[in-house]
Backbone atoms as SQL, in Angstrom:
CREATE TABLE atoms (id INTEGER PRIMARY KEY, chain TEXT, resi INTEGER, resn TEXT, atom TEXT, x REAL, y REAL, z REAL);
INSERT INTO atoms VALUES
  (1, 'A', 1, 'GLU', 'N', -70.025, -123.805, 186.890),
  (2, 'A', 1, 'GLU', 'CA', -70.503, -125.154, 186.689),
  (3, 'A', 1, 'GLU', 'C', -70.117, -126.035, 187.869),
  (4, 'A', 2, 'ASP', 'N', -70.492, -125.606, 189.044),
  (5, 'A', 2, 'ASP', 'CA', -70.212, -126.365, 190.246),
  (6, 'A', 2, 'ASP', 'C', -71.135, -127.564, 190.321),
  (7, 'A', 3, 'MET', 'N', -70.586, -128.768, 190.330),
  (8, 'A', 3, 'MET', 'CA', -71.345, -130.015, 190.385),
  (9, 'A', 3, 'MET', 'C', -72.360, -130.096, 189.242),
  (10, 'A', 4, 'SER', 'N', -71.940, -129.711, 188.050),
  (11, 'A', 4, 'SER', 'CA', -72.767, -129.726, 186.836),
  (12, 'A', 4, 'SER', 'C', -73.962, -128.779, 186.936),
  (13, 'A', 5, 'PHE', 'N', -73.868, -127.767, 187.767),
  (14, 'A', 5, 'PHE', 'CA', -74.927, -126.764, 187.886),
  (15, 'A', 5, 'PHE', 'C', -74.721, -125.731, 186.796),
  (16, 'A', 6, 'ARG', 'N', -75.719, -125.565, 185.944),
  (17, 'A', 6, 'ARG', 'CA', -75.589, -124.636, 184.825),
  (18, 'A', 6, 'ARG', 'C', -76.591, -123.495, 184.864),
  (19, 'A', 7, 'LYS', 'N', -77.794, -123.779, 185.339),
  (20, 'A', 7, 'LYS', 'CA', -78.793, -122.716, 185.382),
  (21, 'A', 7, 'LYS', 'C', -79.775, -122.967, 186.517),
  (22, 'A', 8, 'TYR', 'N', -80.431, -121.905, 186.932),
  (23, 'A', 8, 'TYR', 'CA', -81.426, -121.994, 187.987),
  (24, 'A', 8, 'TYR', 'C', -82.714, -122.574, 187.409),
  (25, 'A', 9, 'LEU', 'N', -83.384, -123.401, 188.184),
  (26, 'A', 9, 'LEU', 'CA', -84.587, -124.058, 187.716),
  (27, 'A', 9, 'LEU', 'C', -85.851, -123.268, 188.047),
  (28, 'A', 10, 'CYS', 'N', -85.723, -122.227, 188.871),
  (29, 'A', 10, 'CYS', 'CA', -86.896, -121.446, 189.250),
  (30, 'A', 10, 'CYS', 'C', -86.597, -119.954, 189.076),
  (31, 'A', 11, 'ARG', 'N', -87.634, -119.164, 189.148),
  (32, 'A', 11, 'ARG', 'CA', -87.485, -117.717, 188.976),
  (33, 'A', 11, 'ARG', 'C', -87.810, -117.011, 190.278),
  (34, 'A', 12, 'GLY', 'N', -87.325, -115.799, 190.384),
  (35, 'A', 12, 'GLY', 'CA', -87.590, -114.997, 191.577),
  (36, 'A', 12, 'GLY', 'C', -86.375, -114.944, 192.475),
  (37, 'A', 13, 'THR', 'N', -86.197, -113.807, 193.098),
  (38, 'A', 13, 'THR', 'CA', -85.031, -113.586, 193.947),
  (39, 'A', 13, 'THR', 'C', -84.979, -114.559, 195.119),
  (40, 'A', 14, 'VAL', 'N', -86.101, -114.780, 195.766),
  (41, 'A', 14, 'VAL', 'CA', -86.139, -115.661, 196.932),
  (42, 'A', 14, 'VAL', 'C', -85.821, -117.097, 196.518),
  (43, 'A', 15, 'ASN', 'N', -86.404, -117.544, 195.417),
  (44, 'A', 15, 'ASN', 'CA', -86.178, -118.917, 194.965),
  (45, 'A', 15, 'ASN', 'C', -84.739, -119.130, 194.499),
  (46, 'A', 16, 'VAL', 'N', -84.181, -118.152, 193.817),
  (47, 'A', 16, 'VAL', 'CA', -82.790, -118.258, 193.366),
  (48, 'A', 16, 'VAL', 'C', -81.854, -118.279, 194.564),
  (49, 'A', 17, 'LEU', 'N', -82.134, -117.467, 195.575),
  (50, 'A', 17, 'LEU', 'CA', -81.321, -117.456, 196.790),
  (51, 'A', 17, 'LEU', 'C', -81.403, -118.810, 197.497),
  (52, 'A', 18, 'ALA', 'N', -82.595, -119.384, 197.567),
  (53, 'A', 18, 'ALA', 'CA', -82.762, -120.691, 198.201),
  (54, 'A', 18, 'ALA', 'C', -81.992, -121.764, 197.433),
  (55, 'A', 19, 'GLU', 'N', -82.054, -121.720, 196.113),
  (56, 'A', 19, 'GLU', 'CA', -81.348, -122.712, 195.303),
  (57, 'A', 19, 'GLU', 'C', -79.832, -122.543, 195.427),
  (58, 'A', 20, 'SER', 'N', -79.357, -121.307, 195.473),
  (59, 'A', 20, 'SER', 'CA', -77.927, -121.047, 195.649),
  (60, 'A', 20, 'SER', 'C', -77.450, -121.551, 197.008),
  (61, 'A', 21, 'THR', 'N', -78.265, -121.361, 198.026),
  (62, 'A', 21, 'THR', 'CA', -77.920, -121.841, 199.359),
  (63, 'A', 21, 'THR', 'C', -77.823, -123.357, 199.383),
  (64, 'A', 22, 'MET', 'N', -78.752, -124.023, 198.713),
  (65, 'A', 22, 'MET', 'CA', -78.721, -125.488, 198.657),
  (66, 'A', 22, 'MET', 'C', -77.476, -125.989, 197.917),
  (67, 'A', 23, 'ILE', 'N', -77.081, -125.305, 196.847),
  (68, 'A', 23, 'ILE', 'CA', -75.867, -125.678, 196.116),
  (69, 'A', 23, 'ILE', 'C', -74.649, -125.502, 197.012),
  (70, 'A', 24, 'ALA', 'N', -74.596, -124.401, 197.776),
  (71, 'A', 24, 'ALA', 'CA', -73.462, -124.155, 198.677),
  (72, 'A', 24, 'ALA', 'C', -73.380, -125.216, 199.767),
  (73, 'A', 25, 'ILE', 'N', -74.521, -125.603, 200.334),
  (74, 'A', 25, 'ILE', 'CA', -74.535, -126.631, 201.369),
  (75, 'A', 25, 'ILE', 'C', -74.074, -127.962, 200.798),
  (76, 'A', 26, 'ALA', 'N', -74.551, -128.302, 199.605),
  (77, 'A', 26, 'ALA', 'CA', -74.144, -129.560, 198.965),
  (78, 'A', 26, 'ALA', 'C', -72.642, -129.563, 198.683),
  (79, 'A', 27, 'HIS', 'N', -72.103, -128.426, 198.271),
  (80, 'A', 27, 'HIS', 'CA', -70.669, -128.315, 198.002),
  (81, 'A', 27, 'HIS', 'C', -69.865, -128.556, 199.282),
  (82, 'A', 28, 'ASN', 'N', -70.302, -127.960, 200.391),
  (83, 'A', 28, 'ASN', 'CA', -69.604, -128.128, 201.660),
  (84, 'A', 28, 'ASN', 'C', -69.703, -129.557, 202.180),
  (85, 'A', 29, 'ILE', 'N', -70.833, -130.204, 201.974),
  (86, 'A', 29, 'ILE', 'CA', -70.974, -131.597, 202.384),
  (87, 'A', 29, 'ILE', 'C', -70.038, -132.484, 201.567),
  (88, 'A', 30, 'ASN', 'N', -69.919, -132.212, 200.273),
  (89, 'A', 30, 'ASN', 'CA', -68.986, -132.973, 199.434),
  (90, 'A', 30, 'ASN', 'C', -67.543, -132.783, 199.890),
  (91, 'A', 31, 'LYS', 'N', -67.172, -131.558, 200.254),
  (92, 'A', 31, 'LYS', 'CA', -65.822, -131.301, 200.753),
  (93, 'A', 31, 'LYS', 'C', -65.565, -132.064, 202.041),
  (94, 'A', 32, 'LEU', 'N', -66.536, -132.050, 202.954),
  (95, 'A', 32, 'LEU', 'CA', -66.394, -132.770, 204.213),
  (96, 'A', 32, 'LEU', 'C', -66.289, -134.277, 203.966),
  (97, 'A', 33, 'HIS', 'N', -67.081, -134.795, 203.057),
  (98, 'A', 33, 'HIS', 'CA', -67.038, -136.226, 202.735),
  (99, 'A', 33, 'HIS', 'C', -65.663, -136.624, 202.193),
  (100, 'A', 34, 'ARG', 'N', -65.114, -135.789, 201.297),
  (101, 'A', 34, 'ARG', 'CA', -63.781, -136.093, 200.747),
  (102, 'A', 34, 'ARG', 'C', -62.724, -136.076, 201.838),
  (103, 'A', 35, 'LYS', 'N', -62.824, -135.139, 202.796),
  (104, 'A', 35, 'LYS', 'CA', -61.867, -135.085, 203.900),
  (105, 'A', 35, 'LYS', 'C', -61.975, -136.313, 204.785),
  (106, 'A', 36, 'ILE', 'N', -63.196, -136.737, 205.068),
  (107, 'A', 36, 'ILE', 'CA', -63.395, -137.918, 205.903),
  (108, 'A', 36, 'ILE', 'C', -62.829, -139.152, 205.207),
  (109, 'A', 37, 'GLN', 'N', -63.085, -139.306, 203.930),
  (110, 'A', 37, 'GLN', 'CA', -62.622, -140.475, 203.190),
  (111, 'A', 37, 'GLN', 'C', -61.103, -140.523, 203.082),
  (112, 'A', 38, 'SER', 'N', -60.462, -139.376, 203.002),
  (113, 'A', 38, 'SER', 'CA', -59.004, -139.359, 202.871),
  (114, 'A', 38, 'SER', 'C', -58.295, -139.336, 204.226),
  (115, 'A', 39, 'GLY', 'N', -59.052, -139.270, 205.322),
  (116, 'A', 39, 'GLY', 'CA', -58.463, -139.302, 206.655),
  (117, 'A', 39, 'GLY', 'C', -57.824, -138.002, 207.088),
  (118, 'A', 40, 'LYS', 'N', -58.259, -136.893, 206.541),
  (119, 'A', 40, 'LYS', 'CA', -57.657, -135.598, 206.878),
  (120, 'A', 40, 'LYS', 'C', -58.494, -134.806, 207.871),
  (121, 'A', 41, 'ILE', 'N', -59.433, -135.446, 208.522),
  (122, 'A', 41, 'ILE', 'CA', -60.246, -134.751, 209.521),
  (123, 'A', 41, 'ILE', 'C', -59.399, -134.527, 210.765),
  (124, 'A', 42, 'GLY', 'N', -59.473, -133.343, 211.338),
  (125, 'A', 42, 'GLY', 'CA', -58.742, -133.034, 212.557),
  (126, 'A', 42, 'GLY', 'C', -57.345, -132.495, 212.306),
  (127, 'A', 43, 'GLN', 'N', -56.918, -132.445, 211.059),
  (128, 'A', 43, 'GLN', 'CA', -55.608, -131.898, 210.736),
  (129, 'A', 43, 'GLN', 'C', -55.775, -130.448, 210.311),
  (130, 'A', 44, 'HIS', 'N', -54.864, -129.614, 210.771),
  (131, 'A', 44, 'HIS', 'CA', -54.914, -128.213, 210.412),
  (132, 'A', 44, 'HIS', 'C', -53.955, -127.941, 209.262),
  (133, 'A', 45, 'LEU', 'N', -54.314, -126.957, 208.443),
  (134, 'A', 45, 'LEU', 'CA', -53.466, -126.579, 207.320),
  (135, 'A', 45, 'LEU', 'C', -52.154, -125.978, 207.825),
  (136, 'A', 46, 'PHE', 'N', -52.253, -125.185, 208.879),
  (137, 'A', 46, 'PHE', 'CA', -51.079, -124.578, 209.494),
  (138, 'A', 46, 'PHE', 'C', -51.075, -124.932, 210.978),
  (139, 'A', 47, 'GLU', 'N', -49.895, -124.899, 211.579),
  (140, 'A', 47, 'GLU', 'CA', -49.787, -125.189, 213.003),
  (141, 'A', 47, 'GLU', 'C', -50.463, -124.080, 213.790),
  (142, 'A', 48, 'LEU', 'N', -51.248, -124.453, 214.809),
  (143, 'A', 48, 'LEU', 'CA', -51.976, -123.472, 215.596),
  (144, 'A', 48, 'LEU', 'C', -51.011, -122.731, 216.512),
  (145, 'A', 49, 'LYS', 'N', -51.226, -121.429, 216.641),
  (146, 'A', 49, 'LYS', 'CA', -50.402, -120.604, 217.525),
  (147, 'A', 49, 'LYS', 'C', -51.076, -120.509, 218.878),
  (148, 'A', 50, 'THR', 'N', -50.279, -120.519, 219.916),
  (149, 'A', 50, 'THR', 'CA', -50.818, -120.357, 221.258),
  (150, 'A', 50, 'THR', 'C', -50.562, -118.927, 221.725),
  (151, 'A', 51, 'ALA', 'N', -51.502, -118.405, 222.484),
  (152, 'A', 51, 'ALA', 'CA', -51.388, -117.017, 222.935),
  (153, 'A', 51, 'ALA', 'C', -50.558, -116.905, 224.182);
């Protein structure tokens, strides 16, 4: 139930794949928006290692 998504609105493998891709893109945009709003853009989870 990602973003109130419960069922596919169309039938067929190609259409379901397209709808799943759109849901994934929307999810990633929401994650990016939350990071921008909280000011966490440009921060790494772990310190970067140098070679």
